[in-house]
N, C-alpha and C positions, 0 to 999 in steps of 0.2 A: 355760763359764759361760753361763747364760741371758743373752740379749742386752739385756734390760731391767733387769738388776740395778742397784739404787740409783736407778732411775727411779720416778716416782709418777704414778698416774692416778686421775682421778675419773670414775666411770661413773654416769650417771643411768639409772633403770629397771633396776637391776642384778640384780634377783632373778628375772626372768622372761625368756623368749625370747632375743632377740639380746643384750640386756644381760647376761644370765646367761652366755651362751656366751662373750662377750667377757671378762667377769670371770674365767672359768675359764682362758681362753687366756692372758691377760696374767699371771695368777698363775703359770701354767706357765712363762712367759717370765721370771720373776723380778721382776716389777713389784710395788711397794708399791701398795696400793689404798685408795681412799676409795669406799665403796659407798653409793649413795643410792637410796632407794625409800620407799614409803608406810608399809610395815608393819615394825615393829621386830622382831617374831618371825621373819619371813622373813630379815631382814638379819642377825640374830644367828645363825640357823641356818647361813646361807651363810658368815658369817665363821668359825664353828667348823669347818665342813667344809673350807674352803680353808686355814685355818691348820693343820689337822691334816695335810693333804696337802702343804702347802708351808710348813714351819715357819720358813723363813728370811726370809719376807717380812713386812712390817708391814701390818696391815689395820685400818682404821677404818670406821665407818659413820655416816651421818647420816640421820635420818628426815625425809622431806620430802614433803608432798602438793603436787605441782606445779600443781594447780589453784588453790592459795592463794598469792596474790602476796606476802603477808607471810612465809609459810614459805620461799618462794623467796628473798626478801630476806635472811632469817636464814641460809640456806645460803650465799649469796654472801658475807655478812660473815664467817661462820665460815671459809670457804675462804680469804678474803683474809688472815685472821689466823693460821690454823693451818697452811696449806700455801701460803705465798706463792711458793714455788719449784716449784709443780706443773709437771710435764713434759708431761702428756697430759690432755686433756679429751675424753671420749666423750659426745657429745650423742646419747642413744639414746631417752629416754623419749618416748612418743607415745600418742595415742589415735585410734582409727579408728571413725568413725560412718558406716555406709552409708546416708546420707540425702541426697536431692537438695536443691539450694539452695531450691527452691520449697516444699519440704515440711518443712524443718528449723525448729526453734524458735530464738529468740534465745539460749536457754541452750545448745543444741547448738553454735551458732556460737561463743559466748564461750568455752565449755569447750575446744573444739579450738584456738582461737587462743591461749589461755593456755598450754596444755600443749605444743602442737606448734610454736608460733612464739615466744611471749614467753619461754618457758624457755630455748631455745638462744640467743636473742638476748641476753638479760640475762646469762646465764652466760658466753657467749663474750666479750661486751664486757668484763666484769670480769676474767676470767682472762687474756684476751689482753693487757691492759695490763701485768700482771705478767710475762707471757712476753716481751713486748717489752723490758721493763726487764732481764730476765735474758738476753736475746739468743738464746733458743731456746725451743722448745715445739712441740706438735702438737695441733691441734684436729681431731677427726674427728666429723663429723655424719652420723648414719644418717638418710637421707632416704627417698625412695620413687620408684618408677618413675612414680607419679602426678604427679611434678613435671615430667615430660617428656611423658607420655601422659595427658591429663585423663580422669578417671572421673566422668561426670555423675551417677552414682548415689551418689557420695560427694563431693558438691560442695565443701563447705567444707574437708574433708580435703585435696582436691586444691589448693585455694587456699592452705592453710597450707604445703603442700609446695613450691609455687611460691615462696612467700615465703622458705622455708628455702634454696631454690636461690639466690635473690638475696642473702640474707645471707652465704652461704658465698663467693660470688664477690666481693662487695664487701670482706668481711673479709680474704680472701686477698690482694687487691691492697694493702690498707692495711698489712698486717703483714709481707709477704714481705721487705721490706728490713731488717727487724729479726731475720731468721733464724727466723721462726715459720712453720710450715706449716699449711695448712687443707685438709682433704680431705672431699669429700662422697661417701659410699658410697650407691649408689642401687639398692636391691633391688627385684626384682619379687616375685611371690607367695612368701612365706616361711612355713614351717610353724610358726606361733606360736599363742598362745591366741586370736588374732583369727579363726582358722579352726577353732576347737573345734566338734566335731560334724560336720565335713564328711565326705562319703563319697568325696572325691577321693583317689586313692592318694598316699601320701607321696612317691613318686618323681616326682610332678608338681610338686613344690615345691622351692625352695631350702631348705636347712636352716640354722638359726641358727649352727651351727658353720662354715658356709661364710662367713658374714659376719664371724665372729671371725677366721677365717684371713686374710681380706682385710685386716682392720684390722691384724693382726700383720705382714703383709707390708709395708704402708705404713710401719710404725714401724721396720722393720729396714733400710730402704734407706740409702744413704750420705747425708751431710749435704747434698750438692749435688743430690740427686734428690728430686723433689716430685711425688707422685701427686695430681693435682688432683681427679679424678673416677673412680669405678669404677661401671660399670653391670653388675649381675648379674641375669640372668633365668633362669627355669627352662628346661631344655633344650627342652621341648616348647611353650614360650610361657606367657604368664600365664594364670592361671585366672580 
């Protein structure tokens, strides 16, 4: 029997890149899914495909533009009402803008803060409360190697990922006594749409499937084992 049968997971940014790979992997592991992304057509198509491949799991989706604080609030309220016993939260959605601090606009900064930091902060805070009441749960946040190795040409992106690092560490210490786990997965250069058009060979990147495998590994360990951080880099170094 798949090891996540009867478990449920909410995945942000579920229709592309690492979020899509994680959704596919957790479905294969028997997990019921709540898929969240901006575009209903993409969500509906993904739901149909996964439901056909894995007919025994339950799949729901919620449309949410994470740059909109009101829509994020609606998602949080929906989750609290519809899936109060959620087992797994995958904080995956993010935006990358290769702009230095001195050259970015206020809009660039605000957008990255809303999506990259405010979203996992607000979602984690809400869902962790219910997980603590339930006495179990696992929050996995997909961060970035930029949270350890600053990238000056992506200044605010780096700052948001440092903030995510702080969030995961503080949250982990606050909820561990309730039986809730918090993991930060820290990828280097990963072959997603952020690299669209690159001429760098694919074997110089991490693949989204590698991140999905790492997430699944964290979820199948024993109750007493807690993977706090995983750093994954390309074999030949970051691009």
